N, CA, C and O atoms as a Tripos MOL2 file, in Angstrom:
@<TRIPOS>MOLECULE
protein
  200   199    50     0     0
PROTEIN
NO_CHARGES

@<TRIPOS>ATOM
      1 N         -23.1760   11.5440   37.3430 N.3       1 MET1
      2 CA        -23.1380   11.2870   35.9050 C.3       1 MET1
      3 C         -23.0260   12.6230   35.1570 C.2       1 MET1
      4 O         -23.5850   13.6350   35.5820 O.2       1 MET1
      5 N         -22.3130   12.6050   34.0670 N.am      2 LEU2
      6 CA        -22.0820   13.8140   33.2900 C.3       2 LEU2
      7 C         -23.3230   14.2220   32.4930 C.2       2 LEU2
      8 O         -24.0720   13.3780   32.0010 O.2       2 LEU2
      9 N         -23.5170   15.5220   32.3810 N.am      3 LYS3
     10 CA        -24.5920   16.0320   31.5400 C.3       3 LYS3
     11 C         -24.1640   15.9280   30.0850 C.2       3 LYS3
     12 O         -22.9740   15.8520   29.7770 O.2       3 LYS3
     13 N         -25.1430   15.9270   29.2030 N.am      4 GLU4
     14 CA        -24.8530   15.7630   27.7760 C.3       4 GLU4
     15 C         -23.9480   16.8700   27.2300 C.2       4 GLU4
     16 O         -23.0670   16.5990   26.4150 O.2       4 GLU4
     17 N         -24.1570   18.1090   27.6700 N.am      5 CYS5
     18 CA        -23.3310   19.2100   27.1600 C.3       5 CYS5
     19 C         -21.8700   19.0310   27.5990 C.2       5 CYS5
     20 O         -20.9550   19.3320   26.8320 O.2       5 CYS5
     21 N         -21.6490   18.5460   28.8210 N.am      6 GLU6
     22 CA        -20.2840   18.2790   29.2910 C.3       6 GLU6
     23 C         -19.6640   17.1240   28.5150 C.2       6 GLU6
     24 O         -18.4810   17.1640   28.1770 O.2       6 GLU6
     25 N         -20.4530   16.1020   28.2360 N.am      7 LEU7
     26 CA        -19.9660   14.9850   27.4330 C.3       7 LEU7
     27 C         -19.5570   15.4600   26.0400 C.2       7 LEU7
     28 O         -18.5200   15.0480   25.5210 O.2       7 LEU7
     29 N         -20.3640   16.3210   25.4410 N.am      8 GLN8
     30 CA        -20.0570   16.8370   24.1070 C.3       8 GLN8
     31 C         -18.7510   17.6240   24.1150 C.2       8 GLN8
     32 O         -17.9510   17.5150   23.1860 O.2       8 GLN8
     33 N         -18.5340   18.4190   25.1660 N.am      9 ARG9
     34 CA        -17.2760   19.1730   25.2730 C.3       9 ARG9
     35 C         -16.0800   18.2370   25.4040 C.2       9 ARG9
     36 O         -15.0380   18.4450   24.7830 O.2       9 ARG9
     37 N         -16.2490   17.2230   26.2070 N.am     10 ARG10
     38 CA        -15.1590   16.2570   26.3750 C.3      10 ARG10
     39 C         -14.8720   15.5020   25.0770 C.2      10 ARG10
     40 O         -13.7170   15.2420   24.7400 O.2      10 ARG10
     41 N         -15.9410   15.1550   24.3550 N.am     11 ILE11
     42 CA        -15.7780   14.4520   23.0780 C.3      11 ILE11
     43 C         -15.0180   15.3240   22.0870 C.2      11 ILE11
     44 O         -14.0970   14.8500   21.4210 O.2      11 ILE11
     45 N         -15.3960   16.5860   21.9870 N.am     12 GLU12
     46 CA        -14.7020   17.4910   21.0620 C.3      12 GLU12
     47 C         -13.2280   17.6480   21.4440 C.2      12 GLU12
     48 O         -12.3540   17.6430   20.5770 O.2      12 GLU12
     49 N         -12.9630   17.7850   22.7200 N.am     13 GLY13
     50 CA        -11.5760   17.8830   23.1740 C.3      13 GLY13
     51 C         -10.7890   16.6200   22.8710 C.2      13 GLY13
     52 O          -9.6310   16.6810   22.4580 O.2      13 GLY13
     53 N         -11.4240   15.4800   23.0770 N.am     14 MET14
     54 CA        -10.7670   14.2000   22.8260 C.3      14 MET14
     55 C         -10.5240   14.0010   21.3270 C.2      14 MET14
     56 O          -9.5000   13.4430   20.9330 O.2      14 MET14
     57 N         -11.4540   14.4500   20.5030 N.am     15 ARG15
     58 CA        -11.2700   14.3540   19.0400 C.3      15 ARG15
     59 C         -10.0500   15.1630   18.5960 C.2      15 ARG15
     60 O          -9.2320   14.6950   17.8040 O.2      15 ARG15
     61 N          -9.9460   16.3780   19.1200 N.am     16 LYS16
     62 CA         -8.7950   17.2250   18.7720 C.3      16 LYS16
     63 C          -7.4940   16.5710   19.2270 C.2      16 LYS16
     64 O          -6.5020   16.5570   18.4970 O.2      16 LYS16
     65 N          -7.5140   16.0310   20.4440 N.am     17 LYS17
     66 CA         -6.3360   15.3650   20.9870 C.3      17 LYS17
     67 C          -5.9730   14.1350   20.1430 C.2      17 LYS17
     68 O          -4.7960   13.8680   19.9020 O.2      17 LYS17
     69 N          -6.9820   13.3970   19.7020 N.am     18 LEU18
     70 CA         -6.7520   12.2120   18.8730 C.3      18 LEU18
     71 C          -6.1100   12.5900   17.5390 C.2      18 LEU18
     72 O          -5.1560   11.9500   17.0970 O.2      18 LEU18
     73 N          -6.6330   13.6170   16.9150 N.am     19 ILE19
     74 CA         -6.0780   14.0580   15.6280 C.3      19 ILE19
     75 C          -4.6270   14.4980   15.7840 C.2      19 ILE19
     76 O          -3.7720   14.1420   14.9730 O.2      19 ILE19
     77 N          -4.3570   15.2700   16.8270 N.am     20 GLN20
     78 CA         -2.9980   15.7480   17.0790 C.3      20 GLN20
     79 C          -2.0450   14.5940   17.3690 C.2      20 GLN20
     80 O          -0.9310   14.5570   16.8460 O.2      20 GLN20
     81 N          -2.4760   13.6610   18.1950 N.am     21 THR21
     82 CA         -1.6300   12.5270   18.5580 C.3      21 THR21
     83 C          -1.3710   11.6410   17.3420 C.2      21 THR21
     84 O          -0.2460   11.1880   17.1310 O.2      21 THR21
     85 N          -2.4040   11.3950   16.5470 N.am     22 ALA22
     86 CA         -2.2330   10.5770   15.3420 C.3      22 ALA22
     87 C          -1.2810   11.2550   14.3540 C.2      22 ALA22
     88 O          -0.4840   10.5840   13.6970 O.2      22 ALA22
     89 N          -1.3630   12.5670   14.2500 N.am     23 SER23
     90 CA         -0.4580   13.3020   13.3560 C.3      23 SER23
     91 C           0.9830   13.2140   13.8230 C.2      23 SER23
     92 O           1.9040   13.0800   13.0160 O.2      23 SER23
     93 N           1.1700   13.2900   15.1340 N.am     24 ASN24
     94 CA          2.5230   13.2760   15.6920 C.3      24 ASN24
     95 C           3.1460   11.8890   15.7680 C.2      24 ASN24
     96 O           4.3400   11.7240   15.5200 O.2      24 ASN24
     97 N           2.3300   10.8870   16.1140 N.am     25 TYR25
     98 CA          2.8920    9.5670   16.4100 C.3      25 TYR25
     99 C           2.4190    8.4540   15.4740 C.2      25 TYR25
    100 O           2.9840    7.3600   15.4890 O.2      25 TYR25
    101 N           1.4000    8.7120   14.6660 N.am     26 GLY26
    102 CA          0.8850    7.6890   13.7640 C.3      26 GLY26
    103 C          -0.3440    6.9980   14.3380 C.2      26 GLY26
    104 O          -0.6140    7.0670   15.5370 O.2      26 GLY26
    105 N          -1.0720    6.3410   13.4660 N.am     27 LEU27
    106 CA         -2.3330    5.7200   13.8600 C.3      27 LEU27
    107 C          -2.1590    4.4870   14.7350 C.2      27 LEU27
    108 O          -3.0440    4.1710   15.5300 O.2      27 LEU27
    109 N          -1.0500    3.7930   14.6060 N.am     28 ASN28
    110 CA         -0.8530    2.5470   15.3420 C.3      28 ASN28
    111 C          -0.0690    2.7120   16.6350 C.2      28 ASN28
    112 O           0.2690    1.7230   17.2860 O.2      28 ASN28
    113 N           0.2210    3.9360   17.0070 N.am     29 ASN29
    114 CA          0.9600    4.1970   18.2390 C.3      29 ASN29
    115 C           0.0680    3.9330   19.4550 C.2      29 ASN29
    116 O          -1.1440    4.1420   19.4000 O.2      29 ASN29
    117 N           0.6780    3.4710   20.5540 N.am     30 LYS30
    118 CA         -0.0790    3.1680   21.7800 C.3      30 LYS30
    119 C          -0.8600    4.3730   22.2830 C.2      30 LYS30
    120 O          -1.9950    4.2370   22.7390 O.2      30 LYS30
    121 N          -0.2510    5.5500   22.1990 N.am     31 ARG31
    122 CA         -0.9240    6.7700   22.6690 C.3      31 ARG31
    123 C          -2.1950    7.0430   21.8690 C.2      31 ARG31
    124 O          -3.2470    7.3560   22.4270 O.2      31 ARG31
    125 N          -2.0730    6.9180   20.5560 N.am     32 THR32
    126 CA         -3.2110    7.1720   19.6690 C.3      32 THR32
    127 C          -4.3330    6.1770   19.9390 C.2      32 THR32
    128 O          -5.5010    6.5590   20.0150 O.2      32 THR32
    129 N          -3.9850    4.9190   20.0830 N.am     33 ILE33
    130 CA         -4.9790    3.8750   20.3270 C.3      33 ILE33
    131 C          -5.6830    4.1020   21.6610 C.2      33 ILE33
    132 O          -6.8990    3.9400   21.7610 O.2      33 ILE33
    133 N          -4.9260    4.4750   22.6750 N.am     34 LYS34
    134 CA         -5.5180    4.7230   24.0030 C.3      34 LYS34
    135 C          -6.5280    5.8730   23.9420 C.2      34 LYS34
    136 O          -7.6230    5.7710   24.4960 O.2      34 LYS34
    137 N          -6.1600    6.9550   23.2760 N.am     35 ILE35
    138 CA         -7.0630    8.1000   23.1480 C.3      35 ILE35
    139 C          -8.2990    7.7070   22.3390 C.2      35 ILE35
    140 O          -9.4140    8.1080   22.6700 O.2      35 ILE35
    141 N          -8.0990    6.9310   21.2920 N.am     36 SER36
    142 CA         -9.2130    6.4710   20.4700 C.3      36 SER36
    143 C         -10.1950    5.6410   21.3060 C.2      36 SER36
    144 O         -11.4090    5.7860   21.1650 O.2      36 SER36
    145 N          -9.6750    4.7840   22.1620 N.am     37 GLN37
    146 CA        -10.5280    3.9710   23.0230 C.3      37 GLN37
    147 C         -11.2850    4.8320   24.0300 C.2      37 GLN37
    148 O         -12.4560    4.5800   24.3130 O.2      37 GLN37
    149 N         -10.6180    5.8420   24.5670 N.am     38 GLU38
    150 CA        -11.2820    6.7590   25.5020 C.3      38 GLU38
    151 C         -12.4090    7.5180   24.7950 C.2      38 GLU38
    152 O         -13.4940    7.7060   25.3460 O.2      38 GLU38
    153 N         -12.1260    7.9450   23.5710 N.am     39 LEU39
    154 CA        -13.1450    8.6390   22.7810 C.3      39 LEU39
    155 C         -14.3270    7.7100   22.5130 C.2      39 LEU39
    156 O         -15.4820    8.1230   22.6160 O.2      39 LEU39
    157 N         -14.0390    6.4670   22.1720 N.am     40 ASP40
    158 CA        -15.1100    5.4900   21.9490 C.3      40 ASP40
    159 C         -16.0020    5.3540   23.1760 C.2      40 ASP40
    160 O         -17.2250    5.2850   23.0570 O.2      40 ASP40
    161 N         -15.3910    5.3160   24.3480 N.am     41 SER41
    162 CA        -16.1600    5.1960   25.5940 C.3      41 SER41
    163 C         -17.0830    6.3960   25.7940 C.2      41 SER41
    164 O         -18.2340    6.2380   26.1990 O.2      41 SER41
    165 N         -16.5770    7.5880   25.5130 N.am     42 LEU42
    166 CA        -17.4010    8.7880   25.6330 C.3      42 LEU42
    167 C         -18.5510    8.7750   24.6240 C.2      42 LEU42
    168 O         -19.6740    9.1640   24.9460 O.2      42 LEU42
    169 N         -18.2640    8.3280   23.4150 N.am     43 LEU43
    170 CA        -19.3070    8.2700   22.3860 C.3      43 LEU43
    171 C         -20.4040    7.2810   22.7740 C.2      43 LEU43
    172 O         -21.5850    7.5320   22.5350 O.2      43 LEU43
    173 N         -20.0120    6.1640   23.3670 N.am     44 ILE44
    174 CA        -20.9980    5.1750   23.8250 C.3      44 ILE44
    175 C         -21.8720    5.7840   24.9250 C.2      44 ILE44
    176 O         -23.0900    5.6030   24.9300 O.2      44 ILE44
    177 N         -21.2420    6.5060   25.8540 N.am     45 LEU45
    178 CA        -22.0010    7.1520   26.9280 C.3      45 LEU45
    179 C         -23.0630    8.1070   26.3860 C.2      45 LEU45
    180 O         -24.2090    8.0970   26.8350 O.2      45 LEU45
    181 N         -22.6680    8.9250   25.4220 N.am     46 ILE46
    182 CA        -23.6100    9.9190   24.8960 C.3      46 ILE46
    183 C         -24.7210    9.2450   24.1010 C.2      46 ILE46
    184 O         -25.8560    9.7210   24.0990 O.2      46 ILE46
    185 N         -24.4060    8.1370   23.4220 N.am     47 GLN47
    186 CA        -25.4410    7.4190   22.6880 C.3      47 GLN47
    187 C         -26.4590    6.7970   23.6440 C.2      47 GLN47
    188 O         -27.6520    6.7550   23.3440 O.2      47 GLN47
    189 N         -25.9920    6.3190   24.7820 N.am     48 LYS48
    190 CA        -26.9020    5.7230   25.7620 C.3      48 LYS48
    191 C         -27.8350    6.7590   26.3600 C.2      48 LYS48
    192 O         -28.9630    6.4420   26.7400 O.2      48 LYS48
    193 N         -27.3630    8.0120   26.4440 N.am     49 LYS49
    194 CA        -28.1830    9.0890   27.0030 C.3      49 LYS49
    195 C         -29.3150    9.4870   26.0500 C.2      49 LYS49
    196 O         -30.3250   10.0420   26.4830 O.2      49 LYS49
    197 N         -29.1490    9.2090   24.7850 N.am     50 ARG50
    198 CA        -30.1390    9.6670   23.7870 C.3      50 ARG50
    199 C         -31.2070    8.6670   23.5420 C.2      50 ARG50
    200 O         -32.1050    8.9070   22.7350 O.2      50 ARG50
@<TRIPOS>BOND
     1     1     2 1
     2     2     3 1
     3     3     4 2
     4     3     5 am
     5     5     6 1
     6     6     7 1
     7     7     8 2
     8     7     9 am
     9     9    10 1
    10    10    11 1
    11    11    12 2
    12    11    13 am
    13    13    14 1
    14    14    15 1
    15    15    16 2
    16    15    17 am
    17    17    18 1
    18    18    19 1
    19    19    20 2
    20    19    21 am
    21    21    22 1
    22    22    23 1
    23    23    24 2
    24    23    25 am
    25    25    26 1
    26    26    27 1
    27    27    28 2
    28    27    29 am
    29    29    30 1
    30    30    31 1
    31    31    32 2
    32    31    33 am
    33    33    34 1
    34    34    35 1
    35    35    36 2
    36    35    37 am
    37    37    38 1
    38    38    39 1
    39    39    40 2
    40    39    41 am
    41    41    42 1
    42    42    43 1
    43    43    44 2
    44    43    45 am
    45    45    46 1
    46    46    47 1
    47    47    48 2
    48    47    49 am
    49    49    50 1
    50    50    51 1
    51    51    52 2
    52    51    53 am
    53    53    54 1
    54    54    55 1
    55    55    56 2
    56    55    57 am
    57    57    58 1
    58    58    59 1
    59    59    60 2
    60    59    61 am
    61    61    62 1
    62    62    63 1
    63    63    64 2
    64    63    65 am
    65    65    66 1
    66    66    67 1
    67    67    68 2
    68    67    69 am
    69    69    70 1
    70    70    71 1
    71    71    72 2
    72    71    73 am
    73    73    74 1
    74    74    75 1
    75    75    76 2
    76    75    77 am
    77    77    78 1
    78    78    79 1
    79    79    80 2
    80    79    81 am
    81    81    82 1
    82    82    83 1
    83    83    84 2
    84    83    85 am
    85    85    86 1
    86    86    87 1
    87    87    88 2
    88    87    89 am
    89    89    90 1
    90    90    91 1
    91    91    92 2
    92    91    93 am
    93    93    94 1
    94    94    95 1
    95    95    96 2
    96    95    97 am
    97    97    98 1
    98    98    99 1
    99    99   100 2
   100    99   101 am
   101   101   102 1
   102   102   103 1
   103   103   104 2
   104   103   105 am
   105   105   106 1
   106   106   107 1
   107   107   108 2
   108   107   109 am
   109   109   110 1
   110   110   111 1
   111   111   112 2
   112   111   113 am
   113   113   114 1
   114   114   115 1
   115   115   116 2
   116   115   117 am
   117   117   118 1
   118   118   119 1
   119   119   120 2
   120   119   121 am
   121   121   122 1
   122   122   123 1
   123   123   124 2
   124   123   125 am
   125   125   126 1
   126   126   127 1
   127   127   128 2
   128   127   129 am
   129   129   130 1
   130   130   131 1
   131   131   132 2
   132   131   133 am
   133   133   134 1
   134   134   135 1
   135   135   136 2
   136   135   137 am
   137   137   138 1
   138   138   139 1
   139   139   140 2
   140   139   141 am
   141   141   142 1
   142   142   143 1
   143   143   144 2
   144   143   145 am
   145   145   146 1
   146   146   147 1
   147   147   148 2
   148   147   149 am
   149   149   150 1
   150   150   151 1
   151   151   152 2
   152   151   153 am
   153   153   154 1
   154   154   155 1
   155   155   156 2
   156   155   157 am
   157   157   158 1
   158   158   159 1
   159   159   160 2
   160   159   161 am
   161   161   162 1
   162   162   163 1
   163   163   164 2
   164   163   165 am
   165   165   166 1
   166   166   167 1
   167   167   168 2
   168   167   169 am
   169   169   170 1
   170   170   171 1
   171   171   172 2
   172   171   173 am
   173   173   174 1
   174   174   175 1
   175   175   176 2
   176   175   177 am
   177   177   178 1
   178   178   179 1
   179   179   180 2
   180   179   181 am
   181   181   182 1
   182   182   183 1
   183   183   184 2
   184   183   185 am
   185   185   186 1
   186   186   187 1
   187   187   188 2
   188   187   189 am
   189   189   190 1
   190   190   191 1
   191   191   192 2
   192   191   193 am
   193   193   194 1
   194   194   195 1
   195   195   196 2
   196   195   197 am
   197   197   198 1
   198   198   199 1
   199   199   200 2
@<TRIPOS>SUBSTRUCTURE
     1 MET1         2 RESIDUE 1 A MET
     2 LEU2         6 RESIDUE 1 A LEU
     3 LYS3        10 RESIDUE 1 A LYS
     4 GLU4        14 RESIDUE 1 A GLU
     5 CYS5        18 RESIDUE 1 A CYS
     6 GLU6        22 RESIDUE 1 A GLU
     7 LEU7        26 RESIDUE 1 A LEU
     8 GLN8        30 RESIDUE 1 A GLN
     9 ARG9        34 RESIDUE 1 A ARG
    10 ARG10       38 RESIDUE 1 A ARG
    11 ILE11       42 RESIDUE 1 A ILE
    12 GLU12       46 RESIDUE 1 A GLU
    13 GLY13       50 RESIDUE 1 A GLY
    14 MET14       54 RESIDUE 1 A MET
    15 ARG15       58 RESIDUE 1 A ARG
    16 LYS16       62 RESIDUE 1 A LYS
    17 LYS17       66 RESIDUE 1 A LYS
    18 LEU18       70 RESIDUE 1 A LEU
    19 ILE19       74 RESIDUE 1 A ILE
    20 GLN20       78 RESIDUE 1 A GLN
    21 THR21       82 RESIDUE 1 A THR
    22 ALA22       86 RESIDUE 1 A ALA
    23 SER23       90 RESIDUE 1 A SER
    24 ASN24       94 RESIDUE 1 A ASN
    25 TYR25       98 RESIDUE 1 A TYR
    26 GLY26      102 RESIDUE 1 A GLY
    27 LEU27      106 RESIDUE 1 A LEU
    28 ASN28      110 RESIDUE 1 A ASN
    29 ASN29      114 RESIDUE 1 A ASN
    30 LYS30      118 RESIDUE 1 A LYS
    31 ARG31      122 RESIDUE 1 A ARG
    32 THR32      126 RESIDUE 1 A THR
    33 ILE33      130 RESIDUE 1 A ILE
    34 LYS34      134 RESIDUE 1 A LYS
    35 ILE35      138 RESIDUE 1 A ILE
    36 SER36      142 RESIDUE 1 A SER
    37 GLN37      146 RESIDUE 1 A GLN
    38 GLU38      150 RESIDUE 1 A GLU
    39 LEU39      154 RESIDUE 1 A LEU
    40 ASP40      158 RESIDUE 1 A ASP
    41 SER41      162 RESIDUE 1 A SER
    42 LEU42      166 RESIDUE 1 A LEU
    43 LEU43      170 RESIDUE 1 A LEU
    44 ILE44      174 RESIDUE 1 A ILE
    45 LEU45      178 RESIDUE 1 A LEU
    46 ILE46      182 RESIDUE 1 A ILE
    47 GLN47      186 RESIDUE 1 A GLN
    48 LYS48      190 RESIDUE 1 A LYS
    49 LYS49      194 RESIDUE 1 A LYS
    50 ARG50      198 RESIDUE 1 A ARG
């Protein structure tokens, strides 16, 4: 299982990737939605740890 600090790093990276993808392809693009869902999963993991 990932440590909280590693989860936080992954979340920050995923947020940056989400913003970039949304800027390039739009909010309703499959790529953007997939990244958003992955970010949601990471956020749920970190909330469960707290």
